C-alpha positions as CSV (number, residue, x, y, z in Angstrom):
1,M,-52.9,-9.9,10.2
2,V,-55.8,-12.4,10.4
3,T,-59.3,-12.5,11.9
4,V,-60.1,-15.2,14.5
5,S,-63.3,-16.5,15.9
6,D,-64.7,-19.4,17.8
7,G,-66.9,-20.3,14.9
8,K,-69.9,-18.6,16.4
9,S,-69.0,-15.0,17.4
10,K,-67.9,-12.2,15.2
11,P,-64.2,-12.5,14.0
12,E,-61.6,-10.4,15.8
13,L,-58.5,-8.9,14.3
14,M,-55.4,-10.6,15.6
15,R,-51.7,-11.2,14.7
16,I,-50.0,-14.6,14.4
17,N,-46.6,-15.0,16.1
18,L,-44.9,-18.2,15.1
19,S,-41.8,-19.6,16.8
20,M,-40.2,-23.0,16.7
21,E,-42.3,-24.6,19.4
22,L,-45.3,-22.3,19.8
23,M,-48.0,-20.6,17.7
24,T,-49.3,-17.5,19.5
25,L,-52.3,-15.3,18.6
26,Q,-51.9,-11.7,19.7
27,R,-54.4,-8.9,20.1
28,L,-53.6,-5.2,20.1
29,E,-54.6,-3.7,23.5
30,V,-54.1,-0.4,25.3
31,L,-51.9,-0.9,28.3
32,T,-51.8,1.0,31.6
33,P,-48.3,2.5,32.4
34,S,-47.6,-0.3,34.9
35,S,-48.5,-3.2,32.6
36,A,-46.7,-1.5,29.7
37,A,-43.4,-1.5,31.7
38,A,-43.7,-5.2,32.2
39,A,-44.3,-5.9,28.5
40,N,-41.6,-3.8,27.0
41,G,-39.2,-6.5,26.0
42,G,-37.9,-7.4,29.4
43,P,-37.6,-10.8,31.0
44,P,-40.9,-12.7,31.6
45,A,-42.8,-11.7,34.7
46,E,-44.2,-15.2,35.3
47,S,-42.1,-18.3,36.0
48,K,-43.4,-20.4,33.2
49,E,-41.1,-22.9,31.5
50,R,-40.0,-21.9,28.0
51,M,-38.2,-23.8,25.2
52,V,-35.5,-21.9,23.4
53,Q,-33.3,-23.2,20.5
54,I,-29.7,-21.9,20.3
55,T,-27.4,-22.5,17.3
56,R,-23.8,-22.8,18.7
57,Q,-21.3,-20.4,17.1
58,K,-17.8,-21.4,16.2
59,V,-16.5,-18.5,18.2
60,G,-18.1,-18.0,21.6
61,G,-20.1,-21.3,21.7
62,L,-23.5,-20.7,23.2
63,G,-22.6,-17.2,24.3
64,L,-23.7,-17.5,28.0
65,S,-22.3,-18.3,31.4
66,I,-23.9,-20.1,34.3
67,K,-23.8,-20.1,38.1
68,G,-25.4,-22.3,40.8
69,G,-25.6,-26.0,40.9
70,A,-26.7,-28.9,43.1
71,E,-23.8,-28.5,45.5
72,H,-25.1,-25.1,46.4
73,K,-28.8,-26.3,46.5
74,L,-29.5,-23.8,43.7
75,P,-30.7,-24.2,40.1
76,I,-28.4,-23.7,37.2
77,L,-28.8,-19.9,36.5
78,I,-27.8,-18.0,33.5
79,S,-25.5,-15.3,34.9
80,R,-24.3,-13.6,31.8
81,I,-25.4,-13.3,28.1
82,Y,-22.7,-12.1,25.8
83,K,-23.7,-9.4,23.4
84,D,-24.1,-10.4,19.7
85,Q,-23.4,-14.1,20.4
86,A,-25.7,-17.1,20.1
87,A,-27.8,-16.8,23.3
88,D,-28.2,-13.0,22.7
89,A,-29.3,-13.6,19.1
90,T,-32.3,-15.7,20.2
91,G,-33.8,-12.7,22.1
92,Q,-35.5,-15.2,24.4
93,L,-32.9,-15.8,27.1
94,F,-32.3,-13.5,30.1
95,V,-30.0,-13.2,33.1
96,G,-31.9,-15.0,35.9
97,D,-33.2,-17.8,33.7
98,A,-32.8,-21.2,35.3
99,I,-31.9,-24.0,32.9
100,I,-34.2,-26.9,33.6
101,K,-33.4,-29.2,30.6
102,V,-30.8,-29.4,27.9
103,N,-32.0,-31.2,24.8
104,G,-34.9,-32.6,26.8
105,E,-32.7,-34.0,29.6
106,Y,-33.1,-32.6,33.2
107,I,-30.0,-31.0,34.7
108,T,-31.7,-29.7,37.9
109,A,-29.8,-32.2,40.0
110,C,-26.4,-31.5,38.4
111,P,-23.4,-29.9,40.1
112,H,-22.1,-26.8,38.5
113,D,-19.2,-28.4,36.6
114,D,-21.4,-31.2,35.3
115,A,-23.8,-28.7,33.9
116,V,-21.0,-26.8,32.2
117,N,-19.8,-30.0,30.5
118,I,-23.4,-31.0,29.4
119,L,-23.8,-27.5,27.8
120,R,-20.4,-27.7,26.2
121,N,-21.1,-31.1,24.6
122,A,-24.8,-30.7,23.7
123,G,-24.2,-30.4,20.0
124,D,-24.5,-27.5,17.5
125,I,-28.2,-27.1,17.9
126,V,-29.2,-26.9,21.6
127,V,-32.7,-26.7,22.9
128,L,-32.9,-25.3,26.4
129,T,-35.9,-25.5,28.7
130,V,-35.7,-22.5,31.0
131,K,-37.7,-20.8,33.8
132,H,-37.1,-17.2,34.9
133,Y,-36.4,-16.4,38.5
134,R,-37.0,-12.6,38.6
135,A,-35.6,-12.1,42.1
136,A,-32.3,-13.8,41.3
137,T,-31.6,-11.2,38.6
138,P,-30.3,-8.4,40.8
139,F,-27.8,-10.7,42.6
140,L,-26.4,-11.9,39.2
141,Q,-26.3,-8.4,37.7
142,K,-24.5,-7.1,40.8
143,Q,-21.8,-9.7,40.2
144,L,-21.5,-8.6,36.6
145,S,-21.1,-4.9,37.7
146,K,-18.2,-6.0,40.0
147,E,-16.7,-7.8,37.0
148,T,-16.5,-11.0,39.0
149,P,-14.8,-13.8,37.0
150,D,-17.1,-16.5,35.7
151,S,-15.3,-19.1,37.7
152,D,-16.3,-17.3,40.9
153,N,-19.4,-19.4,41.4
154,D,-19.3,-19.7,45.2
155,A,-19.5,-16.0,46.0
156,T,-22.6,-15.5,43.9
157,C,-24.3,-18.6,45.3
158,A,-23.5,-17.6,48.9
159,E,-25.1,-14.2,48.3
160,L,-28.2,-15.7,46.7
161,K,-28.7,-18.1,49.6
162,A,-28.2,-15.4,52.2
163,D,-31.6,-13.9,51.1
164,E,-34.1,-16.5,52.1
165,G,-36.8,-14.8,50.0
166,W,-35.0,-14.6,46.7
167,K,-37.3,-17.2,45.0
168,S,-40.6,-15.5,45.9
169,S,-39.6,-11.8,45.7
170,T,-41.3,-10.0,42.9
171,N,-40.7,-6.4,43.7
172,N,-37.7,-5.9,41.4
173,S,-39.2,-3.9,38.5
174,R,-38.2,-0.3,37.9
175,P,-40.6,2.4,39.2
176,V,-43.0,3.7,36.5
177,S,-44.1,7.3,36.2
178,M,-47.8,7.6,36.8
179,C,-47.9,10.5,34.3
180,S,-46.9,8.1,31.4
181,E,-49.3,8.0,28.5
182,P,-51.1,4.7,27.9
183,E,-49.6,2.8,24.9
184,K,-50.8,0.0,22.6
185,K,-49.1,-3.3,22.7
186,W,-49.6,-6.7,21.1
187,V,-50.7,-9.0,24.0
188,D,-50.7,-12.8,23.8
189,I,-54.2,-14.3,23.8
190,V,-53.7,-18.0,23.2
191,S,-50.6,-20.1,22.7
192,V,-50.7,-23.6,21.1
193,P,-47.7,-25.9,21.6
194,L,-46.7,-27.2,18.2
195,M,-45.2,-30.5,19.4
196,M,-47.6,-33.2,18.2
197,A,-50.1,-30.5,17.2
198,Y,-52.1,-30.6,13.9
199,V,-53.5,-28.2,11.4
200,T,-57.0,-28.7,9.9
201,R,-59.3,-26.8,7.5
202,Y,-62.3,-28.9,8.3
203,I,-65.1,-27.9,10.6
204,F,-64.5,-29.8,13.8
205,G,-66.3,-33.2,13.8
206,T,-67.4,-32.9,10.1
207,D,-66.0,-33.4,6.6
208,K,-66.9,-29.8,5.6
209,L,-64.0,-27.7,4.4
210,R,-63.7,-24.1,5.7
211,P,-63.2,-21.5,2.9
212,N,-60.0,-19.5,3.5
213,A,-59.8,-20.6,7.1
214,F,-57.9,-23.1,9.3
215,E,-57.5,-24.1,12.9
216,V,-54.5,-25.4,14.9
217,R,-55.1,-27.8,17.7
218,G,-52.5,-28.8,20.3
219,L,-51.9,-32.1,22.0
220,N,-53.0,-30.4,25.3
221,G,-56.4,-29.6,23.8
222,V,-55.7,-25.9,23.3
223,S,-57.0,-24.5,20.0
224,T,-56.3,-21.3,18.1
225,G,-60.0,-21.0,17.1
226,V,-60.9,-20.4,13.5
227,I,-58.3,-18.3,11.7
228,N,-59.5,-16.6,8.6
229,C,-57.3,-15.2,5.8
230,D,-58.5,-12.9,3.1
231,D,-55.9,-14.0,0.6
232,L,-55.7,-17.7,-0.4
233,A,-51.9,-17.3,-1.1
234,I,-51.4,-16.0,2.5
235,L,-53.5,-18.9,3.8
236,S,-51.2,-21.4,2.0
237,Q,-48.1,-19.8,3.3
238,W,-49.3,-20.0,6.9
239,L,-50.3,-23.6,6.5
240,K,-46.8,-24.4,5.1
241,Y,-44.9,-22.5,7.8
242,I,-46.9,-24.0,10.7
243,T,-46.7,-27.6,9.3
244,D,-43.0,-27.2,8.7
245,N,-42.5,-26.3,12.4
246,I,-44.6,-29.2,13.6
247,V,-42.6,-31.7,11.4
248,G,-39.3,-30.1,12.6
249,L,-40.3,-30.5,16.2
250,T,-41.3,-34.1,15.6
251,H,-37.9,-34.9,14.0
252,L,-36.1,-33.2,16.8
253,Q,-38.0,-35.2,19.4
254,M,-37.2,-38.4,17.5
255,K,-33.5,-37.5,17.4
256,L,-33.5,-36.9,21.2
257,Y,-35.2,-40.3,21.8
258,N,-32.8,-42.1,19.5
259,R,-29.8,-40.8,21.5
260,N,-31.1,-42.8,24.5
261,F,-31.2,-46.1,22.6
262,A,-28.3,-48.4,22.2
263,V,-26.8,-48.8,18.7
264,G,-28.7,-51.5,16.8
């Protein structure tokens, strides 16, 4: 737990959530029953692009199956996530996610078989850029309930295309009882992309050091605000973890760039 302010107003109690590519500040809020249902660990409601890192397993590979492809005029959609395998272990991938990039390379124009090969040969550590299509999920889940073989791509794609509104439909959430009690939930307030971000303890535009406080600024101009830690040891730990993630992302990006250059 930390306190966060804009340097002028009273600090507010928040929580830091640190992932490989994002640093997110969260605030504890009371949710209405409808908003609580959307926040309880299900797939994302909004179709924002997300980066997810998967470590390939020796048995089971990436632990997911895909459907769709350019020949069907559909995105590459995750149709199955195998329990306790690599994709499931991330906790960040869902049936209905469209794979936009694999290791930074677009696959949106790839036929199905090419996308399968790209995923199969992407290396041991794979970074997927995905975007959730909420309305595609029921079609894919229905195919799973029929125990349709993974190779049966055409049947699923035909059913998806038969519904012209599948991209925009949003009314797929379960009904929520209006008698449910409000609950508290950690809600994301600000997220700072760590790629090319930097950490500073100085007051912006000066050479004055903040006591027991730091700020993270992203390449896109987003800032966490001033994060205050009561304990100097905890402050040092956060600085190390955040800096390690920034450096790790930089090395990963360099590795991806180098793959596109000729030897020598």
